[in-house]
N, C-alpha and C positions, 0 to 999 in steps of 0.2 A: 575529166576530173576524177580523182580517186575518191571512192566512197568509204566512209567509216564503216566498221563492222555492223553497227546498229542499223545502217541504211541498206545493208545487203539482204535482199529477199529473192526468193525464187521467182522466176518469170511469171508463173501463173498463180503464185501464192497471194494470200491476203496482205493487206497493208499492215505494217507493224503497229503495235499498240504500246503506249507508254504507261497504261494503267497499272500493269503488274509492278513496274518499277516504282511508281508513286505509292502503291500500297506497301511495297517493301520498305520504302523510306519512312512512311507513317508508322509502320510496325516497329522499325528500329528506333524511331523517336519515342514512341510509347514505351518501348522496353527500357530505354535509358531513363525515362521519366519515372518509371515504376521499379527501377532496379533497387531491390532492398539490400544489395550487397555493398552499397555505398552510402555515405552520410547524406549526400544530396538526394538520393533515391528515397531514403527513409524520411527525410524532411518533406519531400513532395507527397509521400504517402500520408504523413501526419497532417499536412494541410488539407489533403483530400478527405481524410476522415473527419476533420473539423468542419469542412464545408458541408459534408453530408449531414452531420449532426445539426448544423445551423438550419439547413433547409427543413429537415424533418421536424425539429423542435418548433420552428416557427409555424409550419403548417398545422401541426397538432394544436399549438397555442391559438391559432386562428379558429379552430373548431371549438376549443374549450372556452375561450373568452368571447368569441363572436364579435370582434371589433368593438369591445366595450372596455371602459376603464377598469382598473383593478387596484386594490390596496397593495401596499408595499410588502407587508408581512401578515401572517396569520392565515386562517382557513380561507381558501378560495383566492389567495393573493398571487401576485406574480413571483414573489419570493418563494412560496411553497412550490409552485409549478416549476420554477427554474431549478430548485434544489432536486426535485424528483427527476426531471428530465436530464439534468447533469449527472445524477447518479447512474441512471440507465446508460447514458452515453459513455461515461467513464468505464463502466463494467464491460460493455461490448468492445470498447476501444482496447482495453487490456487484452481481452481474448483475441481480438484481431491482431494485435501487435505480436503476441506470442506465436500465433499461427504464421505470421509473415516471417518470423525468425526461423521457424521450422522449414518453411518453403525455400528460404534463401540458402539453406545448407549450413547455417552456422551451428545448428544442433541436429546432428544426424542420428544420435542414439535413440532407440525406441522409447516412447513414453511409458513409464510405469505408473502404477496407481498413485504413488506418492507425488508424482509429477503433476497429475491431474488435480490432486488436492492442493498442491502449491499454487497452481494457476488459479483455481477457484478462490483460494484465500486471498491471493494478490488482487484479483479482480474485485472481490468484495471489499477489501480494504480501500481501494481507490474509490469505489462507489460511495462508501460511507464518508470518506474524507470530503468528496464533492458535495454530498447531501448536507452534511453538518456545516461545512465551510460556507456554502451559499446561504444556508438558513441563518447562521450567525450573522453574516453580513446584512441580510435582509432585516433582521431584528434591529441591528445597530442603525441602519438607514431609516427604519420606521420610527425609531426614537428621535432621530435627528430631524425628520420632516413630519412632525405630528399632524395628523389629519390629511396629509397629502395622498393623492392617488396618481397612478401612472396612466397616461393616455393610451389610446388603443394602439397606435403605431409603435410607440416605444415599448409597449408590452411585447409585441412580436419580435422586435429587434433584441430586446433584453433576453427573451426566452431563447432565441437562437444563439445569441452571443455567449451566454453562460454555458450552454450545452456544447458549443463549438470549442470554447476554451478548455472545458473539462475533458472533452474527447481528445483534443490535441495533446494536452499535458499527459493524459493517461497513456495514449499511444506512444508518445516519446519515452515515457517512463518504462513501459513494457519492453520496448525495443532497445533500451540502453540500461536495463536493470543490472546492477552489480551489487556487491555486498554492502557498500557504504550507502548507496541509494535505498536499498531494501531496509537498512537500519533506520534511515530517516522516515521511510513510509511507516514502519512499525511504530516509531515514537509518535508521529503525528496522529496516526490512527488510534492508538491507545489513549492518548490525551483527549482527543476530540470525543471519542466514544464514552469515556468515563465522565468527562465534564458534562456532556449532554445528558447522561443518566442522572447526574447530580441535580442538574437544573430542572429536570422534569419529574423528579421523584414525588410520588403522591404523599409520602410521609416526610414532613418538613424536619422531623427530629431523627432522621435515620442515622445521622452522624453520632448520636449519643450511644448507639450500639456498636457497630463496626462497619467497615467499608463493604463487607459482603452483604449487609442489610439492603443494599441497593438491588440485589438480585433475588430478594425473597418474595416479592409480590408477583402478581401475574399481569401487570399492566405493561404499557409500552416502555416505561423507564426500566423495568426489570429485564425485559427482553433485550433492550439496548445494551445494558450492562453485561448480561451473560453472554450474548453473542460477541460482544467486543472482546471479552476475556478469552472465549474459545478460539476465535480467529487469531488473536494475538499469540496464543499458545502455538497454533499451527505455524505462524510466521517465525516464531522463535526456533522451532524445530527445523524449519527450512534454513534459517541462518546457521544453526548449529551444524547441519550436514554440509553446507557449502563453504562455510568459513574455515573449517578445519581440514579442507582437502589439500590445499597447497602450502600450508605453513611449514617452513623448513625446520625440522627438529630431528635429533638422533634418537629420541625416545619415542618409538612408534607406539609402544604400550601406553605411555603417558598421553599421547595424542588421542588414542582411543578413549581413554578415561575423560579427557576434556570434552570430546564429542558426546560421549554418553551422558555426562552430567549436564551439559547444555540441553540435550534432548530431554532429559528428565525435568529440567526447569520448564521447558515448553509444554511437555505432556501434563505435568502437575498444574501448570497455569490453566490449561484447557479444562482439566478436571475441576478446578475451582468454579468455572462457569457452568459445568455440567451438573455437578453435585451441589445443590443449593444448601446453604447453611441451616435453613429451617427444616429441610426434609432429610438431609444426610449430614448431620452435625459432625459425627466422628470422622467420616470419610473426608468431608470438606476441610476440617482442621488438620487432618493428617497430611493431605496433599499440600496445603498451604505451608505447614511447617516443613515439609519435605523440600519445598523450593528453597527455603532459607538455608537448610542443611546442605543442599547441593551447591548453592552459591558459596557458602563458607568453605566447603571442600575445594572448590575451584580457586578461591583466593589464596588459601593456605598452600596448596600443592602446585599452583601454576608456575612459580619460579623453577621448580624441579622438572616439570613436564615440558614447559616451553621456555628455556632459559634465555632465548633471544629477545624477549619483549623488553621494552624500555623500563628502567627501574622506577621511573615516575609512575608508570601504570601499575606496577606492583604496589607502590606506596598508596596510590589512590584506592586500590582494592582493600588494603588493610584499614584505611581510614573509614571507608564506607562500612566495612564489617564492624568496626569498633562503634561507630555511631548507631548501627542497628542493635548491637548488644546493649548499649547504654539506654536506648529507647525502650527495649524490652524490660530492663531493670526498673526504669521509671514507671512503666505501666504496672509492673508487679507491686510496686509500693503505693500505687494509686495516684501518682502525680500526673500521668498522661492517660488519655483515653486510648482505647484499642484502635479507634479510627485513625488517630494521629500517628500511632506506631505503624499501622499497615500502610498508610499513605506515604509516609516518609521512607519506610523500608522499601516499598515498591518502586518509588522514584529512584532510590539509590541503586537497587539491583538492576533495573532496566537501563539506567545511565551507565552502569558498569558494563552491561552486555553491549551497548552501542559503542563504548570506548574499546572493548575487546575486539569488536568487528573491525574498527578503524585501525587499531594497532596491528591486528593480524594481517589486514590488507597491506599495510605499510611494510611489515616484515617480509611478506611475500614479494612485493615489488623490489625491495632492496636485494633480495636473494636472486631475482631474475637479472638485475643489472650487474650483479657480481659474477 
């Protein structure tokens, strides 16, 4: 009988072992499962991150609550614990996701200081979205089930499930981050942060002064407002640097001006949170006004600097700018409060930035197809 090669051994040698081959097959299967260069691999990693978050959050909840019932919202509640645990899980998941992308070879350029700042801001934004989102949901449910408590086993399940979902979404977001997704993250983060600061403000009449009054005190509401504004400014500078890299235009000097003015908007926004209006009145108002001036320059000069944008987008920019000017005039004659002007103008400016990102990405995609 003819033997196969695997059966051929020396006369006095030991019997062959299949263990190395089995180990090799296991390693190959594990490599395919954890391959971050494919979508299936990234999905497997995201599920693994969510599973780890579920187990850790549930075990910690077991220690915190001790198999006891817990209220839905408020101090010592499952809602509070789920929000904090989800925030931590989301932050770590974003860092892990960006690390996986580096290891997979998708981003081989060395990290600079601004890259570390971008990652930190992105992780913090996802954490805040998770904390505020789950907190808001817990408050709504608590108002829907007045006087109800969550039993011991559901406490553990809910604690793990919220952390797992947050970690999964954050990891997926970090590994699939593009300009349009980053613009959405910025918008959701800014809205949730400012609304949370409004709802927890110690001064119920803050709106009679101005929007910046939310950042004047030293309580949690003030910290939430100022940190939200600072991190949002960092995210805007990130968007400005990446959004203007691949836009096709013959006016390179104009493109540099677009990038510079968008960075100015982000830096000045961060300065609004750094320099409180009560302590740095002149600096605060200067940078706040500077944001509007930079935005106005972008709207006016954009058709010349980037002529390939849709005409509808140019028109929207002019409409937004006109509304901002009209609101300023109405405030000057005493018809509108400064808070209303700041709130509406801020919404319009950031809506324009989000639309710019989406239109820039569309212009770049069309250029690639052509």
